C-alpha positions as CSV (number, residue, x, y, z in Angstrom):
1,X,0.1,-0.1,0.0
2,X,1.2,3.5,-0.9
3,X,0.0,4.8,2.6
4,X,0.4,2.2,5.5
5,X,-3.0,3.6,6.9
6,X,-4.9,3.3,3.9
7,X,-6.1,0.7,1.6
8,X,-7.9,1.9,-1.4
9,X,-10.4,4.6,-0.1
10,X,-10.5,3.0,3.5
11,X,-8.7,4.1,6.5
12,X,-7.2,1.7,8.7
13,X,-7.7,1.8,12.4
14,X,-6.2,-1.2,13.8
15,X,-5.4,-4.9,13.4
16,X,-8.1,-7.2,14.5
17,X,-6.6,-10.6,13.7
18,X,-4.0,-12.2,11.8
19,X,-4.6,-15.5,9.7
20,X,-2.5,-17.7,7.5
21,X,-3.8,-16.1,4.2
22,X,-4.4,-12.8,5.3
23,X,-5.1,-10.0,8.0
24,X,-8.3,-8.6,9.4
25,X,-8.5,-4.8,10.2
26,X,-10.9,-2.6,11.7
27,X,-11.2,0.4,9.3
28,X,-13.5,3.3,8.3
29,X,-14.8,4.9,5.2
30,X,-15.2,8.6,5.0
31,X,-17.8,10.6,3.1
32,X,-19.3,14.1,2.7
33,X,-19.7,16.5,5.8
34,X,-17.8,14.2,8.1
35,X,-19.8,11.0,7.4
36,X,-17.8,8.1,8.8
37,X,-18.8,4.2,9.1
38,X,-16.8,1.6,10.8
39,X,-15.9,-1.5,8.7
40,X,-13.7,-4.7,8.7
41,X,-11.5,-5.2,6.1
42,X,-10.2,-8.8,5.4
43,X,-7.0,-8.7,3.2
44,X,-5.1,-11.4,1.1
45,X,-1.4,-11.6,1.8
46,X,0.5,-10.7,-1.4
47,X,2.3,-13.9,-1.8
48,X,-1.0,-15.7,-2.1
49,X,-2.4,-12.7,-4.3
50,X,0.2,-13.6,-6.9
51,X,-1.0,-17.3,-7.0
52,X,-3.9,-17.6,-9.3
53,X,-5.4,-20.5,-7.3
54,X,-5.5,-18.6,-3.9
55,X,-6.6,-15.3,-5.8
56,X,-9.5,-17.1,-7.4
57,X,-10.3,-18.7,-3.9
58,X,-10.6,-15.1,-2.5
59,X,-12.6,-13.9,-5.1
60,X,-14.9,-16.9,-5.0
61,X,-15.6,-15.8,-1.3
62,X,-16.2,-12.3,-2.4
63,X,-18.6,-13.3,-5.2
64,X,-20.6,-15.5,-2.8
65,X,-20.5,-13.2,0.1
66,X,-21.9,-10.5,-2.0
67,X,-25.1,-12.7,-2.8
68,X,-25.6,-13.4,0.7
69,X,-28.2,-11.1,2.2
70,X,-29.4,-12.1,5.5
71,X,-29.6,-10.6,9.1
72,X,-27.7,-13.8,10.5
73,X,-24.7,-13.5,7.9
74,X,-22.4,-10.7,8.0
75,X,-22.7,-8.3,5.1
76,X,-20.1,-7.8,2.4
77,X,-20.0,-4.3,1.1
78,X,-17.1,-4.2,-1.3
79,X,-14.2,-6.0,-2.9
80,X,-11.2,-4.3,-4.4
81,X,-7.4,-4.3,-5.2
82,X,-5.1,-1.5,-4.5
83,X,-1.6,-1.5,-5.4
84,X,-1.5,-5.5,-5.7
85,X,-3.4,-5.8,-2.3
86,X,-6.7,-7.7,-2.7
87,X,-9.4,-6.9,0.0
88,X,-13.1,-7.6,1.3
89,X,-15.0,-5.0,3.1
90,X,-17.5,-6.1,5.5
91,X,-19.7,-4.8,8.2
92,X,-18.4,-4.0,11.5
93,X,-20.3,-5.9,14.2
94,X,-19.4,-4.6,18.0
95,X,-19.1,-8.0,19.5
96,X,-16.8,-11.1,19.7
97,X,-16.9,-14.7,18.2
98,X,-18.8,-17.5,20.0
99,X,-15.3,-19.2,20.5
100,X,-13.9,-16.0,22.3
101,X,-16.8,-15.6,24.4
102,X,-16.7,-19.3,25.6
103,X,-13.0,-19.0,26.1
104,X,-13.5,-16.0,28.2
105,X,-15.9,-17.6,30.2
106,X,-13.6,-20.5,30.9
107,X,-10.9,-18.1,32.0
108,X,-13.3,-16.7,34.5
109,X,-14.6,-19.9,35.6
110,X,-18.0,-18.6,34.6
111,X,-20.5,-20.2,31.9
112,X,-22.6,-18.9,29.1
113,X,-26.2,-19.7,29.8
114,X,-27.5,-22.8,27.9
115,X,-30.5,-20.8,26.8
116,X,-28.2,-18.1,25.2
117,X,-26.0,-20.6,23.4
118,X,-29.1,-22.4,22.0
119,X,-30.5,-19.1,20.8
120,X,-27.1,-18.4,19.1
121,X,-27.1,-21.6,17.4
122,X,-30.6,-21.3,16.5
123,X,-29.9,-18.0,14.8
124,X,-26.6,-19.4,13.1
125,X,-28.8,-22.1,11.6
126,X,-31.1,-19.4,10.0
127,X,-28.2,-17.7,8.4
128,X,-26.8,-21.1,7.2
129,X,-30.3,-22.1,5.9
130,X,-30.2,-18.8,3.7
131,X,-26.9,-19.7,2.3
132,X,-27.9,-23.4,1.6
133,X,-31.1,-22.1,-0.2
134,X,-29.3,-19.8,-2.3
135,X,-30.0,-20.0,-6.1
136,X,-28.1,-18.8,-9.1
137,X,-29.6,-15.8,-11.3
138,X,-31.1,-18.5,-13.7
139,X,-32.8,-20.2,-10.5
140,X,-30.6,-23.1,-10.3
141,X,-29.4,-24.0,-6.6
142,X,-26.0,-23.0,-5.8
143,X,-25.7,-26.0,-3.3
144,X,-23.7,-23.8,-0.9
145,X,-22.2,-25.6,2.1
146,X,-20.1,-23.5,4.4
147,X,-17.8,-26.3,5.4
148,X,-16.4,-24.4,8.4
149,X,-19.2,-24.2,10.8
150,X,-17.8,-23.6,14.3
151,X,-18.0,-21.2,17.3
152,X,-14.8,-19.4,15.8
153,X,-17.1,-18.3,12.7
154,X,-20.2,-17.2,14.7
155,X,-20.1,-13.6,15.8
156,X,-22.3,-12.3,18.5
157,X,-22.7,-8.7,19.2
158,X,-22.8,-7.0,22.7
159,X,-26.5,-6.2,21.9
160,X,-27.4,-9.8,20.9
161,X,-27.1,-9.9,17.1
162,X,-25.6,-13.1,15.7
163,X,-23.8,-13.3,12.4
164,X,-22.2,-16.2,10.4
165,X,-18.9,-15.3,9.1
166,X,-16.1,-16.4,6.8
167,X,-17.3,-18.3,3.6
168,X,-13.7,-18.4,2.5
169,X,-13.7,-22.4,2.3
170,X,-17.5,-22.6,1.3
171,X,-18.3,-24.9,-1.6
172,X,-20.8,-23.7,-4.4
173,X,-21.7,-25.1,-7.6
174,X,-20.5,-22.2,-9.7
175,X,-17.2,-21.6,-7.9
176,X,-14.3,-21.0,-10.4
177,X,-11.7,-23.0,-8.6
178,X,-11.7,-26.7,-7.9
179,X,-10.7,-28.2,-4.5
180,X,-7.6,-30.2,-4.7
181,X,-8.0,-33.9,-4.4
182,X,-7.1,-35.1,-0.9
183,X,-7.3,-31.5,0.6
184,X,-9.4,-31.0,3.6
185,X,-10.8,-27.5,4.0
186,X,-12.1,-26.2,7.3
187,X,-11.7,-27.1,11.1
188,X,-11.3,-30.9,11.6
189,X,-12.9,-30.9,15.1
190,X,-16.2,-29.7,13.7
191,X,-16.2,-31.9,10.4
192,X,-18.7,-34.3,9.1
193,X,-17.4,-37.7,8.3
194,X,-18.5,-37.6,4.7
195,X,-16.4,-34.3,4.4
196,X,-13.2,-36.1,5.6
197,X,-13.8,-39.2,3.6
198,X,-14.2,-37.2,0.3
199,X,-17.4,-39.1,-0.7
200,X,-19.2,-35.9,-1.6
201,X,-21.5,-33.9,0.9
202,X,-24.1,-31.6,1.2
203,X,-25.8,-29.0,3.4
204,X,-26.2,-31.7,6.1
205,X,-22.4,-31.6,6.6
206,X,-23.0,-28.1,8.1
207,X,-26.0,-29.6,10.2
208,X,-23.4,-32.2,11.6
209,X,-21.0,-29.3,12.8
210,X,-24.0,-27.4,14.3
211,X,-24.9,-30.7,16.0
212,X,-21.3,-30.9,17.6
213,X,-21.8,-27.2,18.9
214,X,-25.2,-28.3,20.5
215,X,-23.4,-31.2,22.0
216,X,-20.7,-29.4,23.5
217,X,-23.0,-26.8,24.6
218,X,-25.0,-29.4,26.8
219,X,-21.8,-31.4,27.9
220,X,-19.8,-28.4,28.6
221,X,-16.7,-30.1,27.1
222,X,-15.3,-30.6,23.6
223,X,-16.9,-33.3,21.5
224,X,-13.4,-34.9,20.6
225,X,-11.9,-34.4,24.2
226,X,-8.2,-34.1,23.7
227,X,-7.8,-36.1,20.5
228,X,-4.9,-35.2,18.3
229,X,-6.0,-34.2,14.9
230,X,-4.8,-37.4,13.0
231,X,-6.4,-39.6,15.7
232,X,-9.6,-37.5,15.5
233,X,-9.5,-38.1,11.4
234,X,-9.3,-41.6,12.1
235,X,-12.3,-41.8,14.2
236,X,-14.3,-39.7,11.8
237,X,-13.3,-42.0,8.7
238,X,-14.3,-45.0,10.9
239,X,-17.5,-43.3,12.0
240,X,-16.7,-43.7,15.7
241,X,-18.3,-40.8,17.7
242,X,-18.3,-40.2,21.3
243,X,-21.6,-40.9,22.8
244,X,-23.2,-38.1,25.0
245,X,-21.7,-38.5,28.6
246,X,-23.9,-40.2,30.9
247,X,-22.8,-38.0,33.9
248,X,-24.4,-35.0,32.4
249,X,-27.8,-33.9,33.4
250,X,-29.1,-32.1,30.2
251,X,-32.5,-31.6,28.6
252,X,-33.6,-34.8,26.8
253,X,-35.0,-32.8,23.7
254,X,-31.6,-31.1,23.3
255,X,-29.6,-34.5,23.7
256,X,-32.0,-36.0,21.0
257,X,-31.3,-33.0,18.7
258,X,-27.4,-33.2,19.3
259,X,-27.7,-37.1,18.7
260,X,-29.5,-36.6,15.3
261,X,-27.6,-34.0,14.0
262,X,-24.5,-35.8,14.7
263,X,-25.5,-39.2,13.0
264,X,-22.8,-40.9,10.9
265,X,-25.4,-41.2,8.2
266,X,-26.3,-37.8,6.8
267,X,-29.9,-39.3,6.0
268,X,-30.6,-39.9,9.6
269,X,-29.9,-36.1,10.2
270,X,-32.2,-33.2,10.0
271,X,-32.7,-32.6,6.4
272,X,-32.0,-28.7,6.5
273,X,-30.6,-26.3,8.9
274,X,-34.1,-24.8,9.2
275,X,-35.6,-28.3,10.6
276,X,-32.7,-28.4,13.0
277,X,-33.5,-24.8,14.1
278,X,-37.2,-25.4,14.6
279,X,-36.4,-28.3,16.9
280,X,-34.2,-26.1,19.0
281,X,-36.7,-23.2,18.8
282,X,-39.4,-25.5,20.2
283,X,-37.3,-26.1,23.3
284,X,-36.5,-22.4,23.7
285,X,-40.3,-21.4,23.4
286,X,-41.3,-24.2,25.8
287,X,-38.6,-23.2,28.5
288,X,-38.9,-19.6,28.0
289,X,-35.2,-19.6,27.4
290,X,-32.9,-17.9,25.1
291,X,-33.2,-14.1,26.1
292,X,-30.1,-12.3,25.8
293,X,-31.1,-9.3,28.2
294,X,-29.8,-10.8,31.5
295,X,-26.6,-11.8,29.8
296,X,-25.8,-8.8,28.0
297,X,-24.3,-6.8,31.1
298,X,-22.2,-9.7,31.9
299,X,-20.8,-10.1,28.3
300,X,-20.1,-6.4,28.3
301,X,-18.2,-6.6,31.4
302,X,-16.2,-9.5,30.1
303,X,-14.9,-7.5,27.2
304,X,-14.9,-4.0,28.8
305,X,-10.9,-3.5,28.5
306,X,-10.6,-4.6,25.0
307,X,-13.7,-2.5,24.0
308,X,-12.1,0.5,25.6
309,X,-8.9,-0.1,23.6
310,X,-10.8,-0.2,20.6
311,X,-12.3,3.0,21.4
312,X,-9.1,4.6,22.0
313,X,-8.0,3.4,18.5
314,X,-11.0,5.0,16.9
315,X,-10.5,8.2,18.7
316,X,-6.9,8.4,17.9
317,X,-7.6,7.8,14.2
318,X,-10.0,10.5,14.1
319,X,-7.6,13.0,15.7
320,X,-5.0,12.0,13.4
321,X,-7.1,13.0,10.5
322,X,-8.2,16.3,12.0
323,X,-11.8,15.0,12.6
């Protein structure tokens, strides 16, 4: 970039995260009469941008993301290239990933209420169903599969909004690049067996991943425990899944949902993300659970220091530009 604090027409405020293929920044766009809007910019590292395969993967994500328009999917506003730097511009959500929230709860020896976790998963499923149902302009289904459904890819705002993020490894019918044979994309700990076996998969692979998230919320432990990745892959390929722990007292309806969603045979799972969501919502409604209001001040307290630091970065950025 010609200016270290600019990418295209966007002003960078601070680094939010570093990834293997790129970085994520908090940024803002400027407009007339002091109009400013906070945004998130995801970049592709230059060494990957020079490789046509990785560049097309990045642009496939941009093309797909631009088509996804749902309140439970993070919105993509722009895609661009500036001085050889490829980037995506997404909406800014003042919140944290579900993974970060669960980690903070563990650090504080506290918990996220089961009802809240179920509501987050329910809304995540609504976003996934929208993606799964997406059709091309000619009406043909795109057969989108996220392939990386996990707590790290679900954002929860401090006022209770839920967004699915990162369709970077999503599979769609019309994508321009092909996945290399033998390459597994996504987080293994939340993968379906058919994803690992390479026998072909559909939206029910995402249902499986969501089922693991329900299982972990109920058991308050990891689905695969402390298994190393290669051992985990072997268990997945053999269809050897852990039973729900007998020492855990959990609602029978939710245990049944988790068990069905994580069935080795896709035909035994919920047919759609929407069907799984309906089952979760039945439990939420029957138990008057899932309200975010009581949890909101707790979540805000957990991340008060980090939010204050971001506020200072935004203020410093505005001062530097004379606003």
